[in-house]
C-alpha positions, 0 to 999 in steps of 0.5 A: 321029201324029195332035195329041190334041184336049185337049177330047174327052181332057176330054170323055170321061175325064170321061164314064169317072168318070161310068162308074166312079163310078156302079159303085163307088156300086152296090157301096158299096149292095151291100155294106152288104146282100150276104155278102161270102162270097155268090157268084152261085150263094147258095153260102158261100165263107168259109173259116170257119164262119159262122152264116149257113151252110145245109147243101148241096143235094146230098152234096159241094156248096158250103154254101149262104149263108143271109143274109137282107140285114139287116145292114152289114157295113162297121163291120167293116172300116173305121176310119173310118166318116166317111170313107164320106159324104165320098168318096159325097158327092164322088163325086155331086160329080163326077157332077153335074160330068160330067153338067153339062159333058155336058150343055153 
């Protein structure tokens, strides 16, 4: 079995961390402006009535989501709003550190 190069392993791990932190940042940004019950076809998947639901395009089809992207859902499920800012700044620092290590 070949010996694991710790430096190469660390570099790969930092690269993966950078990629995932970009995904997390994008998901957090999207959560601020997109209804969590809206699917990719703009259909409402909520199992309850919502004021943003619009009539379906055809009989038997799911209701359409009429959300316009103006409101922020995060306050509905965050018990500690400052945690989002702390996590976002930590992710930013990790990205900068990873980029600095990659660039040498």
